[in-house]
MITORVEX-173660 format. One line per 3 residues: number of its first residue (from 1); for each residue z, x, y of N, C-alpha, C. Coordinates in steps of 0.1 Angstrom, whole numbers. Each point is the difference from the previous one (the first is absolute). Layout:
N
NUM> Z X Y Z X Y Z X Y  ...
This chain:
423
1> 115 241 -91 10 6 9 11 5 -9  6 12 5 11 3 -8 12 -2 7  10 -7 -9 13 -4 5 11 9 -2
4> 11 -3 6 12 8 -1 12 -7 -4  11 4 -6 10 -9 -4 10 0 12  9 -8 -1 10 -2 11 -3 -10 11
7> 11 -6 5 -1 -11 10 -7 7 14  4 11 1 -6 6 13 -16 1 -1  -5 2 -11 -14 0 -2 -5 -15 2
10> 8 -9 -4 -5 -15 2 -1 -2 14  11 3 8 0 -1 14 -10 6 8  -4 11 -5 -12 8 7 -12 -8 -2
13> -3 -5 -13 -11 -10 0 0 -11 8  12 -7 2 1 -10 10 -3 4 14  3 12 4 -1 5 13 -16 2 2
16> -5 5 -11 -16 1 3 -8 -13 -2  6 -10 -4 -7 -14 -2 -5 -6 13  -11 -2 1 -6 -7 13 4 -14 1
19> 2 -4 -13 3 -17 -1 15 -2 1  8 10 3 15 -2 -2 5 -11 9  -5 0 13 6 -10 10 -3 -14 -3
22> -7 -3 -12 -5 -14 -2 13 -6 -7  7 9 -7 13 -6 -6 8 -9 10  2 5 11 8 -6 11 -6 -15 2
25> -10 -3 -2 -8 -14 1 3 -10 -10  9 5 -10 3 -10 -10 15 -1 0  4 -11 -5 15 -3 -3 4 5 -14
28> 8 9 -2 3 7 -13 14 -7 -5  0 -7 -9 12 -6 -5 11 9 -2  12 -3 2 11 8 -2 8 -1 -12
31> 4 11 -6 9 -1 -11 14 7 4  10 -7 -1 14 4 4 0 6 14  -9 -6 9 0 4 12 -10 11 4
34> -6 5 -10 -10 11 3 -14 -5 -5  -10 6 6 -14 -4 -4 -1 3 -15  -5 -11 -7 -2 2 -14 -14 7 -3
37> -3 5 -13 -12 6 -4 -8 -10 -5  -9 -5 9 -8 -12 -4 -13 4 -6  0 -2 -14 -12 5 -6 -7 -13 -7
40> 1 -10 6 -5 -12 -6 -11 -9 7  -5 8 9 -13 -5 8 -10 -5 -9  0 4 -13 -12 -5 -8 5 -14 -4
43> 11 -6 3 5 -14 -3 1 -7 13  8 5 11 1 -8 11 1 12 11  -8 1 10 -2 10 10 11 -4 10
46> 5 10 9 9 -1 10 -5 -9 12  11 -5 7 -6 -7 12 -2 10 11  -12 -1 7 -2 7 12 9 -6 10
49> 4 9 9 12 -4 12 -7 -10 7  -14 0 3 -6 -10 8 -2 -13 -6  2 -1 -13 -1 -13 -8 7 -11 6
52> 14 0 3 7 -10 4 -5 -4 15  -4 10 7 -4 -2 14 -13 -8 -1  -9 2 -8 -13 -7 0 2 -15 -6
55> 9 -1 -9 4 -13 -5 6 -9 12  8 9 6 8 -8 13 -12 -5 11  -9 9 1 -10 -4 9 -8 -14 -3
58> -2 -1 -14 -6 -12 -4 10 -12 1  13 2 -4 9 -11 3 0 -4 15  2 9 9 -1 -2 14 -13 -8 4
61> -12 4 -6 -12 -7 4 1 -15 -5  5 -1 -12 3 -14 -6 9 -9 10  10 6 6 9 -6 6 -4 -3 15
64> -9 9 5 -6 -1 14 -13 -9 0  -8 2 -10 -13 -6 -1 -2 -10 -9  8 -1 -11 -3 -10 -9 -13 1 -5
67> -7 -12 -3 -13 2 -6 -10 9 7  2 2 14 -9 8 7 0 14 -5  8 3 -8 0 15 -5 -10 3 -9
70> -8 -11 -5 -11 3 -8 -12 5 7  -1 -2 14 -10 6 8 3 8 12  14 0 3 3 7 12 7 14 -4
73> 2 9 9 8 12 -2 -10 12 -5  5 11 -1 -6 12 -5 -6 0 -15  9 -7 -7 -2 -2 -14 0 -15 -4
76> -10 -7 3 -1 -14 -3 1 -3 -15  7 -11 -4 1 -1 -14 -11 -4 -8  -11 -6 7 -12 -3 -8 -8 13 -4
79> 2 10 9 -7 13 -6 9 10 -5  13 -3 -2 11 10 -3 -4 9 -11  -7 -5 -11 -2 8 -11 -11 10 1
82> -7 -3 12 -13 9 1 3 16 6  10 0 7 3 14 6 6 7 -14  9 -7 -6 7 8 -12 -13 2 -10
85> -8 -9 -3 -11 2 -8 -8 12 3  -4 3 13 -7 11 5 7 13 -3  14 1 2 7 11 -2 0 2 -17
88> 1 -11 -7 2 1 -14 -15 4 -6  -10 -3 6 -13 4 -4 -2 16 0  4 4 11 0 15 3 8 8 -12
91> 10 -7 -4 9 6 -9 -4 0 -14  -9 -10 -4 -5 -1 -13 -16 4 0  -4 3 10 -16 6 -1 -8 -12 -1
94> 0 -10 11 -7 -11 -1 -6 -4 14  -9 -8 1 -2 -6 14 7 -11 3  5 -3 13 9 -11 3 -4 -12 -6
97> -14 -4 1 -4 -12 -8 2 -1 -14  4 10 -7 2 0 -13 15 -4 -4  9 0 9 14 0 -3 6 -13 7
100> 8 -7 -7 8 -11 4 14 1 -3  9 -5 9 15 1 -4 3 -15 -2  5 -2 -13 3 -14 -4 9 1 -12
103> 7 -12 -1 7 -2 -13 9 10 -4  3 1 -14 7 12 -6 -10 6 -10  4 11 -7 -9 9 -8 -5 -9 -12
106> 8 -6 -8 -5 -7 -12 -8 -13 4  3 -6 12 -7 -12 3 -13 5 4  -1 12 8 -14 5 2 -8 5 -12
109> 6 4 -11 -8 4 -12 -4 -13 -6  7 -11 0 -6 -12 -4 -11 -4 8  1 -1 13 -11 -4 8 -12 8 -1
112> 1 14 -1 -11 8 -4 -7 -1 -12  9 -3 -10 -6 -2 -13 -8 -13 -3  5 -9 9 -10 -12 0 -14 4 4
115> -1 8 10 -13 7 6 -6 8 -11  7 9 -5 -6 12 -8 2 1 -14  7 -11 -6 0 -1 -15 -8 -12 -1
118> -12 1 -5 -9 -11 -4 -5 3 -13  7 -5 -9 -4 4 -14 -11 -9 -6  -8 5 -8 -10 -7 -8 3 -1 -15
121> -7 -6 -8 2 0 -16 0 15 -4  -9 8 5 -2 14 -4 8 10 7  4 -3 12 5 10 9 14 -7 6
124> 10 3 -6 12 -8 3 12 7 -1  0 14 -2 12 7 -2 5 6 14  14 2 2 7 6 9 7 12 -6
127> -3 12 7 6 12 -6 11 3 11  14 2 -7 11 5 8 8 10 -8  9 6 6 8 9 -8 12 -6 -8
130> 3 6 -11 9 -5 -9 14 -2 7  3 10 8 14 -1 6 -2 -4 15  -9 -10 3 -2 -5 13 13 -6 5
133> 1 0 14 11 -8 6 0 -15 -5  12 -7 -5 -2 -13 -6 -8 -8 9  1 -1 13 -9 -10 8 -14 2 -3
136> -5 13 -1 -13 0 -2 -6 -5 -14  8 3 -9 -1 -4 -15 -1 -16 -1  12 -6 7 0 -14 1 -12 -7 7
139> -4 7 11 -11 -6 8 -13 0 -9  -3 12 -6 -11 2 -7 -2 -11 -12  12 0 -7 0 -11 -11 -1 -13 4
142> 7 -4 11 -2 -15 5 -14 -3 6  -7 11 5 -14 -3 6 -9 -2 -13  2 9 -10 -8 -2 -13 1 -13 -5
145> 12 -6 -2 3 -13 -5 -5 -11 9  1 1 13 -5 -10 10 -16 -1 -1  -7 10 -6 -14 0 -1 -4 -4 -15
148> 10 -4 -8 -4 -6 -14 -1 12 -11  6 12 3 -1 10 -9 13 3 -5  2 9 -10 12 3 -7 3 15 3
151> 12 2 6 4 15 2 -1 9 -11  2 -6 -14 0 9 -10 -14 6 -3  -11 -6 6 -12 5 -2 -6 5 12
154> 4 -5 12 -6 3 13 8 10 9  13 3 -5 8 10 8 1 13 -8  -7 10 6 -1 14 -6 10 10 7
157> 9 6 -6 9 9 5 -2 15 -5  4 9 9 -3 14 -3 14 7 1  3 9 -8 12 6 -1 -1 16 -1
160> 11 7 4 0 14 -2 -2 3 -14  -4 12 -4 -1 4 -13 15 2 -6  1 -1 -14 14 1 -6 6 13 4
163> 12 -1 4 9 12 5 -3 3 14  -9 -7 7 -4 4 14 6 -12 9  2 3 12 5 -9 10 -9 -7 9
166> -11 8 4 -9 -4 9 -13 -1 -7  -9 -8 8 -14 -3 -4 -9 13 1  -7 4 -8 -11 9 3 -12 -7 5
169> -4 7 12 -11 -6 7 -12 -4 -8  -3 10 -8 -11 -2 -10 1 -11 -8  13 -3 -5 1 -12 -10 -1 -13 8
172> 3 -1 14 -3 -12 7 -14 -2 1  -7 10 3 -15 -2 1 -6 -5 -12  5 7 -11 -6 -3 -13 2 -15 -5
175> 13 -5 4 3 -13 -4 -9 -10 10  -4 5 11 -10 -11 8 -13 0 -6  -5 11 -4 -11 2 -7 -1 -7 -14
178> 11 1 -6 0 -5 -15 0 -15 0  6 -7 12 -2 -14 0 -11 -5 8  -9 11 7 -10 -3 8 -5 -15 2
181> -8 -5 -8 -7 -12 2 8 -12 0  13 2 -7 8 -13 0 11 1 11  -1 10 8 11 2 12 -6 -7 11
184> 11 -10 4 -4 -7 13 8 8 11  11 4 -2 9 6 10 9 11 -3  -1 10 8 12 12 -3 9 -2 11
187> 14 -1 -3 9 -2 10 11 9 -4  2 12 8 8 11 -3 8 3 13  11 7 -1 7 4 13 -4 12 4
190> 1 2 15 -3 13 4 9 11 -3  14 -4 -2 10 10 -5 8 -9 -10  2 5 -12 8 -8 -10 14 0 4
193> 6 -10 -1 14 -3 7 9 8 -8  0 1 -13 12 6 -9 -2 16 1  -11 5 -1 -2 14 -2 -3 7 14
196> -5 -7 9 -5 4 13 -12 8 -1  -8 -3 -10 -14 7 -2 -10 -7 10  -7 8 7 -12 -3 8 -11 -1 -10
199> -6 -13 -1 -11 -1 -8 -13 4 7  -11 3 -7 -13 4 7 -8 -11 6  5 -6 11 -7 -11 3 -14 -1 4
202> -4 11 6 -16 1 1 -7 0 -13  5 8 -9 -7 1 -12 -1 -16 -9  12 -6 2 3 -12 -6 -11 -10 4
205> -1 0 15 -8 -9 7 -15 2 -4  -5 14 -1 -12 4 -5 -4 -5 -15  10 2 -9 -1 -3 -13 -3 -15 -2
208> 9 -9 7 -2 -15 0 -13 -2 5  -4 4 10 -13 -4 6 -11 5 -10  1 11 -8 -11 4 -9 -2 -11 -11
211> 11 -7 -4 0 -9 -12 -2 -15 6  1 -2 12 -4 -14 8 13 -7 -1  12 6 1 13 -7 2 3 1 14
214> 8 -9 5 8 2 12 11 7 -1  6 6 12 11 9 -1 11 -4 12  12 -2 -4 9 -4 10 13 10 -2
217> 7 4 10 11 10 0 13 -7 5  9 3 -7 15 -4 6 4 13 6  2 0 14 6 11 7 12 -1 4
220> 9 -7 -6 14 -1 3 7 12 4  -3 10 -10 6 13 0 -9 11 6  -11 -3 7 -9 10 4 -2 -2 16
223> 1 -13 4 -2 -1 16 10 7 6  -3 7 10 10 8 6 6 10 -7  -5 3 -12 5 12 -7 -10 11 -1
226> -13 -3 -4 -10 9 -2 -12 -4 8  -8 9 2 -13 -3 8 -11 -8 -9  -4 -11 5 -9 -9 -5 -13 -1 7
229> -11 -4 -8 -13 -1 6 -7 -13 -6  5 -12 1 -3 -10 -8 -16 -4 3  -4 1 13 -14 -4 2 -9 10 -6
232> 2 14 3 -8 9 -6 0 0 -16  10 -4 -6 1 1 -14 -6 -13 -6  -4 -9 8 -6 -12 -6 8 -10 -7
235> 12 1 1 10 -9 -6 -4 -13 4  0 -10 -8 -3 -15 4 11 -6 7  13 1 -5 10 -6 7 13 9 -3
238> 10 -2 7 14 6 0 10 -8 6  13 2 -5 10 -7 7 11 10 -1  10 -2 9 12 7 3 11 -7 8
241> 12 3 -5 11 -5 7 3 10 13  9 -2 9 2 8 12 15 4 0  9 -4 -9 13 2 0 5 13 -5
244> -9 8 -7 5 13 -6 -3 11 11  -12 7 -2 -1 11 7 -4 -5 15  -5 -11 1 -3 -6 14 10 -5 9
247> 13 -2 -6 10 -2 8 1 -14 8  -6 -11 -7 -3 -13 6 13 -8 -1  9 3 -9 12 -7 -1 0 -9 -13
250> 11 -5 -5 0 -6 -13 -9 -13 0  -10 0 -12 -6 -11 0 -13 -1 11  -2 11 5 -10 1 13 -13 -5 -5
253> -9 -4 10 -12 -5 -3 -9 12 -6  -10 -5 -8 -8 10 -9 -13 1 8  -7 11 -6 -15 1 5 -9 -1 -11
256> -12 -3 4 -11 -2 -9 -12 5 5  -9 7 -9 -12 6 3 -11 -7 -7  -12 -2 7 -12 -5 -7 -11 8 5
259> -8 6 -8 -10 9 5 -11 -8 8  -5 7 9 -10 -6 10 -12 -7 -7  -4 5 -12 -12 -6 -6 2 -12 -5
262> 14 -5 -1 4 -14 -4 2 -9 11  1 4 13 3 -8 11 -12 -8 4  2 -12 5 -10 -9 6 -9 -6 -12
265> 4 2 -12 -10 -6 -10 7 -13 -7  -6 -4 -8 5 -14 -6 7 4 -14  12 5 3 7 5 -11 13 -10 -2
268> 2 -3 -13 11 -9 -2 13 6 4  9 -9 7 12 2 4 8 -13 5  13 1 0 8 -10 6 -2 -2 15
271> -1 -11 6 -2 -2 14 11 -5 6  3 4 13 10 -8 9 -4 1 12  7 -6 10 -3 -1 15 -1 13 5
274> 10 9 -3 -1 13 6 -11 10 -3  -8 -5 -9 -12 9 -4 -12 -5 7  1 -11 7 -11 -5 7 -1 7 13
277> -13 2 6 -1 8 12 8 -5 11  7 10 6 9 -3 11 -7 -8 12  -13 4 3 -6 -6 11 -1 -15 -1
280> 0 -5 -13 -2 -15 -1 13 -7 -8  8 9 -3 12 -4 -9 7 -12 5  2 0 14 8 -12 6 -10 -11 5
283> -11 0 -6 -8 -13 3 3 -10 -13  9 5 -10 3 -7 -10 -11 -7 -10  -10 8 -1 -12 -6 -10 5 2 -14
286> -6 -7 -8 2 0 -14 -8 7 -9  -11 6 7 -10 9 -6 4 13 2  3 9 -12 6 12 2 -12 9 4
289> 3 7 11 -8 11 4 8 14 0  -2 8 -9 10 10 -2 -3 13 10  11 6 3 -2 13 8 -9 10 -7
292> -8 7 6 -9 10 -8 7 13 -4  15 -2 -2 8 12 -2 8 -4 -12  9 11 -3 10 -3 -11 10 -11 5
295> 1 -4 13 8 -10 5 -5 -15 -7  -11 0 -6 -5 -13 -7 9 -2 -12  7 10 -5 9 -3 -11 13 -5 4
298> 4 1 14 12 -6 4 -1 -16 0  12 -5 -4 2 -15 -1 9 -6 9  9 8 5 10 -5 9 3 10 11
301> 6 -5 11 3 7 11 12 11 -4  0 11 7 9 11 -4 14 -4 4  8 7 -10 16 -3 4 4 11 10
304> -1 -4 12 2 10 10 14 7 0  11 -7 -2 14 10 -2 -1 6 -11  -7 -2 -9 -1 9 -13 -8 13 2
307> -10 -3 8 -9 11 4 2 10 11  10 -4 8 4 7 12 5 14 -4  9 1 -10 4 14 -3 -12 10 -2
310> -11 -6 -6 -10 9 -4 -7 6 12  1 -8 11 -6 5 13 6 13 3  13 2 -1 7 12 3 -2 10 -11
313> -3 -4 -11 -2 12 -10 -15 5 2  -9 -8 3 -14 4 1 -1 8 12  7 -2 11 0 8 12 1 15 -5
316> 10 2 -9 3 14 -5 -10 5 -8  -6 -8 -9 -11 5 -9 -11 2 8  -4 -7 11 -11 3 10 2 14 7
319> 13 3 3 2 12 8 -2 13 -10  5 -1 -13 2 11 -9 -14 2 -8  -5 -12 -5 -13 2 -10 5 5 -14
322> -8 -3 -9 4 1 -14 -1 16 -5  -9 7 7 -2 14 -3 13 7 1  7 2 13 12 6 -1 11 -4 -9
325> 0 -14 -1 11 -6 -9 -2 5 -15  -14 -1 -4 -1 4 -13 2 17 -2  -1 7 11 2 14 -3 16 3 -1
328> 7 -8 8 15 3 -1 5 -6 -13  -5 -12 -5 4 -6 -12 -4 11 -11  -10 7 -1 -3 9 -10 10 10 0
331> 3 5 11 11 11 3 13 -6 -5  4 -11 3 14 -6 -4 1 0 -15  -10 -5 -6 -1 -2 -15 0 14 -7
334> -7 8 5 -2 15 -6 15 7 1  7 -3 12 13 6 3 10 -6 -11  -2 -13 -2 10 -7 -9 -2 6 -14
337> -13 2 -4 -2 5 -13 5 15 -2  -2 6 12 5 14 -1 15 0 -2  7 -9 8 16 1 -2 4 -5 -13
340> -7 -11 -5 3 -5 -14 -2 11 -11  -11 8 2 -1 12 -10 10 10 1  5 2 14 8 11 2 14 -3 -6
343> 4 -12 3 13 -3 -4 2 -10 -13  -10 -6 -4 1 -9 -11 -10 1 -11  -6 12 -2 -11 1 -8 4 -4 -15
346> -9 -8 -5 4 -4 -14 8 -12 -1  6 -4 12 9 -12 -3 -5 -12 8  -10 2 10 -7 -11 7 -14 2 -1
349> -6 -10 -5 -14 1 0 -9 -10 10  -8 4 6 -9 -8 8 -11 -5 -9  -2 -12 -1 -11 -5 -7 -13 -3 9
352> 2 3 12 -11 -1 11 -8 12 -1  -13 -1 2 -9 11 -2 4 12 10  -3 13 -6 4 12 7 -10 2 11
355> -12 -3 -2 -10 2 11 4 -10 11  2 6 12 4 -8 11 -11 -9 5  -11 1 -3 -13 -9 3 1 -12 -7
358> 7 1 -12 1 -12 -10 13 -7 2  7 3 10 13 -8 3 2 -2 15  9 -10 3 3 -2 14 15 5 3
361> 7 -9 5 14 4 6 9 -1 -13  -3 -7 -9 10 -3 -12 -1 10 -11  12 5 -4 2 7 -13 8 -9 -8
364> -3 -3 -13 7 -7 -10 7 10 -9  12 -1 0 8 10 -6 7 -6 -15  -2 6 -9 8 -3 -14 9 12 -2
367> 12 -7 -3 11 10 -3 -2 4 -15  0 12 -2 -2 5 -14 10 9 -5  11 4 9 13 8 -5 11 -6 6
370> 11 6 -3 12 -5 6 7 -10 -11  12 -4 3 8 -9 -8 0 -15 4  -8 -2 10 -1 -16 4 -13 -4 0
373> -2 -13 -5 -14 -6 1 -5 0 14  -12 -3 0 -7 -1 14 5 -9 10  4 -13 -6 5 -10 10 13 4 5
376> 8 6 -8 14 5 5 -2 10 10  -10 9 -1 -4 9 9 -4 -7 15  -9 -10 -3 -3 -7 12 11 -7 7
379> 10 -5 -7 12 -6 7 8 11 7  1 12 -5 7 9 7 -7 5 13  -13 1 -1 -9 3 12 5 -11 11
382> 0 -12 -4 2 -11 10 14 4 6  9 2 -9 15 3 4 1 11 10  -10 11 -2 0 11 8 -8 -2 13
385> -5 -10 2 -7 -4 13 -14 2 1  -5 -1 -11 -16 1 -4 -5 -15 -2  -9 -6 8 -7 -10 -2 -13 1 -7
388> -1 -2 -12 -13 1 -8 -1 -11 -10  -7 -1 -10 0 -12 -9 -3 4 -14  4 -9 -8 -1 2 -14 -10 -10 -6
391> -9 4 -9 -10 -7 -5 0 1 -16  2 -11 -5 2 0 -15 -14 3 -6  -2 8 -11 13 3 -8 7 13 3
394> -5 9 7 8 14 2 -5 7 11  0 -5 12 -6 8 10 8 -3 14  5 12 6 5 -2 14 -13 5 10
397> -3 -10 7 -10 3 10 7 4 13  -6 11 5 4 6 13 -13 2 8  1 -4 14 -12 1 8 4 6 13
400> -1 12 3 2 5 13 -11 -3 9  2 -8 10 -11 -5 8 -3 8 12  -10 5 4 -3 10 12 4 -6 12
403> -1 -12 3 5 -5 14 14 2 3  8 -2 -10 14 0 3 11 8 -8  -7 6 -12 7 9 -8 -1 15 3
406> 10 7 -3 0 15 5 0 9 -14  0 12 3 0 10 -11 14 2 -2  9 -3 9 14 1 -2 4 -11 -9
409> -5 -12 2 2 -11 -10 -3 3 -14  -11 8 -1 -5 3 -15 11 10 -5  5 9 8 9 9 -3 14 -5 -6
412> 4 -10 9 13 -6 -3 -3 -9 -11  -11 -6 -3 -1 -8 -11 1 8 -13  -6 11 -1 1 8 -12 14 6 -3
415> 7 3 11 15 3 -2 8 -11 -6  -2 -11 6 7 -13 -5 -4 -2 -15  -13 0 -5 -5 -1 -11 6 9 -11
418> 3 13 4 5 10 -7 14 -4 -5  9 -3 12 13 -6 -1 -1 -11 -10  -8 -11 2 0 -11 -8 -2 3 -16
421> -7 11 -2 -3 3 -13 11 10 -7  10 3 9 12 7 -5 -1 15 4  -9 5 8 0 14 4 12 3 10
């Protein structure tokens, strides 16, 4: 698409945007009494306007029904996670039986690695990225130690080539093949949190299967951001949080995926009462009879008040679908790149891939010109009403989210950035 300069061009793009009305269904934080430029949905998504309404409904149910709320009403608590799980399954390209909403992201990674990291003396390695989100690194290391192995020899990391910021897809596949017969698990992100790079998830899954390794994905930055086909890609497991692009609220419940070929079998996992079949759960037997779905991995009943905001968010995702969101997202980031090149060429560098198919909402910006270091520019952006974030050592992450950000937001951001840099 050919873009034009000027604020009026941004407003025309917004006028032509079929998703523009969805902005009004979110609460936009104010800065000095005016809506701020909220470009940090990659860290914490905004509150849907209906979120406090849905939470209030559950509080009222508690007040009026007490324990009866588990089985009465339109959304009985005992099945509360199932409707959300069905919506989530559509979003990540899975069958509803393959998705369970439970715990938080890193907890789910641990639960799933208990099932899918089964090292032997000859096949014991986990492959992750060198710049993995710290929780992923810590989880992989601790799982290796729990199984009696040494991370120094069992944890394999892959890095970008010298002088490059992102991983080459061919290098990822080569690393999987190089460690082939020693590789027990490949655990990589769908989108790299620092650079915003979309990894070739389908190719990674295929390469892992070729060498006999299991594959798991951390989709914290991918779920609700890019289109996913977890079932068709034959991923063994995946986990994701819901407080970023999925707008579930701070510390919201997480999602987990287990491919259908692993359901109903005798697979090692942690057991709890909530993974027992619902039809006989309240008979209180002590012989575990697992649900024949991903629910078998659940150990405790769902935190209803923490899950309720996600009901409001998933209503919106069900209406829109990932296809239209992805198309608008690609336009927003392309427009942002266009304006950066037009006004700040050579002084701001995006380390996120140029190819829109290899990135999501986020552009990771490195300040390469001007008299101020990157963190000082970030602080000036904040003072100017931009809500974004800084990630050490040298990146300002900005993420125009298609559900609630506008082309005018992008234009205003570049204007404020230019002023912050001294223009």
